C-alpha positions as CSV (number, residue, x, y, z in Angstrom):
1,M,110.2,116.6,-127.0
2,R,109.8,113.6,-128.7
3,T,110.3,111.2,-126.3
4,N,107.2,112.0,-124.5
5,I,105.4,112.1,-126.9
6,F,106.1,109.1,-128.0
7,H,105.6,108.0,-124.1
8,L,101.9,109.5,-124.5
9,R,101.0,107.5,-127.3
10,R,102.1,104.3,-125.8
11,I,100.0,104.7,-123.0
12,Q,97.3,105.8,-125.3
13,S,97.6,103.0,-127.2
14,K,97.6,100.3,-123.8
15,R,95.1,102.0,-122.4
16,M,93.3,101.6,-125.5
17,E,94.3,97.5,-126.1
18,I,93.3,97.4,-122.3
19,T,90.0,98.9,-123.2
20,I,89.6,96.6,-126.2
21,A,90.3,93.4,-123.9
22,I,87.4,94.4,-121.6
23,I,85.5,94.8,-123.8
24,C,86.1,91.3,-125.2
25,A,85.7,89.7,-122.0
26,I,82.3,91.3,-121.6
27,I,80.6,90.2,-125.0
28,G,82.5,86.6,-124.2
29,F,80.9,85.8,-121.0
30,L,77.4,87.2,-121.9
31,L,77.4,84.7,-124.9
32,V,79.0,81.9,-122.7
33,T,75.8,82.9,-120.5
34,Q,73.2,83.2,-123.2
35,F,74.3,79.4,-124.2
36,R,74.3,78.3,-121.0
37,V,70.8,79.9,-120.8
38,Q,69.9,78.0,-124.0
39,G,71.3,75.1,-123.0
40,A,69.4,74.9,-119.8
41,L,66.2,75.4,-121.3
42,S,66.5,73.0,-123.9
43,R,67.7,70.2,-122.0
44,K,64.7,71.0,-119.8
45,L,62.2,71.1,-122.7
46,M,63.9,67.8,-123.7
47,E,62.9,66.4,-120.4
48,L,59.3,67.4,-120.7
49,S,56.4,64.9,-122.2
50,E,55.0,65.5,-125.6
51,Q,51.4,66.1,-123.0
52,D,53.5,69.0,-121.3
53,L,55.2,70.3,-124.7
54,G,51.1,70.7,-125.8
55,Q,50.1,72.3,-122.5
56,I,52.7,74.7,-123.3
57,I,52.3,75.7,-127.1
58,R,48.3,75.9,-126.4
59,E,49.1,78.1,-123.0
60,L,51.3,80.3,-125.4
61,N,48.5,80.1,-128.3
62,V,46.3,81.6,-125.7
63,E,48.1,84.4,-124.7
64,I,49.0,84.8,-128.2
65,D,44.9,85.2,-128.8
66,A,44.5,87.6,-125.8
67,L,47.4,89.7,-127.5
68,H,46.0,89.6,-130.6
69,R,42.7,90.7,-129.0
70,E,44.3,93.5,-127.0
71,V,46.2,95.2,-130.8
72,T,42.8,95.0,-131.9
73,G,40.9,96.8,-129.5
74,M,43.4,99.3,-129.0
75,R,43.1,99.6,-132.8
76,I,39.6,100.4,-132.8
77,Q,40.2,102.7,-129.9
78,S,42.5,104.9,-131.6
79,Y,40.3,104.9,-134.8
80,K,37.3,106.4,-132.4
81,Y,39.5,108.7,-131.3
82,R,40.5,110.2,-134.6
83,R,36.9,109.5,-135.9
84,E,35.5,111.7,-132.9
85,A,38.4,114.2,-132.9
86,A,37.7,114.7,-137.3
87,D,34.1,114.8,-136.5
88,K,34.6,117.6,-133.8
89,Q,37.3,119.5,-136.1
90,A,34.5,119.4,-138.8
91,I,31.6,120.8,-136.7
92,L,34.5,123.8,-135.5
93,D,35.0,124.1,-139.3
94,E,31.6,124.6,-140.1
95,A,31.0,126.9,-137.3
96,A,33.7,129.1,-138.5
97,R,31.9,129.0,-142.1
98,N,28.7,129.8,-140.2
99,L,30.6,132.9,-138.3
100,E,31.8,134.2,-141.3
101,D,29.3,133.9,-143.6
102,L,27.0,135.9,-141.0
103,R,30.0,138.6,-140.4
104,I,30.1,139.0,-144.2
105,V,25.4,139.5,-144.5
106,A,25.7,141.6,-141.0
107,G,28.4,144.2,-142.9
108,F,31.2,143.7,-140.4
109,T,33.8,141.7,-142.8
110,R,35.4,143.9,-145.6
111,V,34.8,141.8,-149.4
112,Q,34.9,142.3,-152.9
113,G,34.2,140.9,-155.8
114,N,32.4,141.9,-159.1
115,G,29.8,143.9,-159.4
116,I,29.0,147.6,-160.6
117,Q,29.6,151.4,-159.2
118,I,27.0,153.8,-159.3
119,L,28.6,158.2,-159.3
120,I,26.3,160.5,-159.0
121,A,26.7,164.2,-158.5
122,D,24.2,166.6,-157.1
123,K,25.3,170.1,-157.7
124,E,22.1,171.8,-156.1
125,G,22.1,169.1,-152.8
126,I,18.2,168.4,-154.3
127,L,18.3,164.4,-153.5
128,N,17.0,163.0,-150.7
129,E,17.3,159.9,-148.4
130,H,14.1,158.5,-150.6
131,D,16.2,159.0,-154.5
132,I,18.8,156.6,-152.7
133,L,16.9,154.4,-150.4
134,E,15.4,152.9,-154.2
135,I,18.8,152.8,-155.6
136,I,19.2,150.5,-152.8
137,Q,16.0,148.8,-152.9
138,E,16.9,148.4,-156.3
139,L,20.0,146.7,-156.4
140,R,18.7,144.7,-153.8
141,A,16.3,143.4,-155.6
142,A,19.0,142.8,-158.8
143,G,20.4,140.1,-156.1
144,A,23.4,142.6,-154.8
145,E,25.0,140.5,-152.0
146,G,26.7,143.5,-150.6
147,I,26.2,147.9,-151.0
148,S,28.2,150.9,-149.7
149,I,27.9,154.6,-150.3
150,N,30.9,156.9,-150.1
151,D,32.8,153.6,-148.1
152,Q,30.1,153.2,-145.8
153,R,28.6,150.0,-145.9
154,V,24.5,149.0,-146.0
155,V,23.5,146.6,-143.8
156,A,19.7,145.7,-142.3
157,R,20.1,148.3,-140.0
158,S,21.3,151.2,-141.7
159,A,19.4,154.5,-141.7
160,L,19.8,157.1,-144.0
161,E,18.6,160.8,-142.9
162,K,18.1,164.1,-145.0
163,R,20.2,166.9,-143.9
164,E,20.9,170.2,-144.7
165,G,22.8,169.9,-147.7
166,Y,23.9,166.0,-146.2
167,I,22.7,162.7,-145.6
168,K,23.0,161.0,-142.4
169,M,23.3,156.8,-142.5
170,N,24.9,154.9,-140.6
171,G,25.8,157.7,-138.2
172,K,28.0,159.3,-140.4
173,R,27.8,162.8,-142.6
174,I,27.8,161.0,-146.9
175,Q,27.4,163.2,-149.5
176,S,27.7,164.4,-153.5
177,P,29.8,163.1,-155.2
178,Y,28.1,159.6,-153.5
179,A,29.7,156.7,-155.0
180,I,27.4,154.1,-154.7
181,K,29.1,150.4,-155.2
182,A,27.6,147.0,-155.0
183,I,29.0,143.2,-155.3
184,G,26.9,140.8,-157.5
185,N,26.3,140.4,-161.6
186,P,27.2,143.4,-163.2
187,E,24.9,142.6,-165.9
188,I,22.0,141.8,-163.9
189,L,22.8,144.8,-161.8
190,Y,23.8,147.0,-164.4
191,Q,20.2,146.3,-166.2
192,A,18.1,147.1,-162.8
193,V,19.4,150.6,-162.7
194,T,19.2,151.5,-166.8
195,L,15.6,149.6,-167.4
196,P,14.1,151.9,-169.3
197,G,11.5,154.7,-167.1
198,G,13.7,153.6,-164.0
199,I,15.6,155.2,-161.5
200,K,18.2,156.2,-163.9
201,D,16.4,158.0,-165.9
202,A,14.1,159.4,-163.3
203,L,17.0,161.3,-161.7
204,D,18.7,162.1,-164.9
205,S,15.9,164.0,-165.7
206,L,16.2,166.3,-162.3
207,E,18.6,169.7,-163.0
208,G,22.6,169.4,-161.8
209,I,22.1,165.9,-161.6
210,S,24.9,163.4,-163.0
211,F,24.6,159.7,-163.2
212,R,27.0,157.2,-164.1
213,I,27.0,153.8,-164.1
214,T,30.1,151.3,-164.8
215,R,30.6,147.7,-164.8
216,E,33.2,146.5,-162.3
217,S,35.5,143.5,-162.4
218,K,36.9,144.4,-158.4
219,V,34.8,145.6,-156.1
220,I,35.6,146.3,-152.9
221,L,33.3,147.3,-149.8
222,P,34.3,148.2,-146.4
223,G,33.4,146.4,-143.4
224,L,31.5,147.8,-140.5
225,R,33.0,148.4,-136.9
226,P,31.0,145.5,-134.8
227,P,29.3,147.7,-131.9
228,K,30.7,148.4,-128.5
229,Y,28.2,147.0,-125.8
230,R,29.1,148.3,-122.5
231,Y,28.5,146.1,-119.5
232,I,25.7,147.1,-116.9
233,A,26.9,145.1,-113.2
234,P,23.6,143.3,-112.1
235,I,21.5,145.2,-109.3
236,K,21.9,143.8,-105.7
237,G,19.4,141.8,-104.8
238,E,18.1,140.5,-108.4
């Protein structure tokens, strides 16, 4: 067994020596070839006149200048491409920001921030849509950036309608207690609603109405669901 292993090692060693010898031969051949080419080129250059050598140098300089111009042109083109890509990205980013602002204004985006919360309990059910609308108008005049009532977002197209025992808004039912939230400067919003002789005093004077307002460091307003559009196929011949 040991004899076989020793024999295999000798074969592997022999193969390694042969491989190294072949590699050395190839490297030697390449070096000799390179020396011969360089020697031939040197002898050829030595045989040329100064005028011929000058012509070769001028042609090489012309070629170098052309390569420099090509590299410069490629750099300029690359810069233009990068600038155009950056400009397009900036346009896309601006469009995305504008779209998000429009979604916030339209009420489709959930938002949060500082603001106030008003809780109105109406035990007798005497409040109507005009009372709620007056509170909304006071808040908007005070700079409210967003308003919700009982987790229903108030937007420009929101309609209030008095029903038997409740108020309908955005096609949904809201009823006492009314939780009105507004995002904006808490102090300004608070003062707008609590002005002497204002809406708070008017509602507090009604029987069965309790009106409580608090400043909040975190007011969350839900987003409306975007309206669903139904596709109507065009009439043939139009």
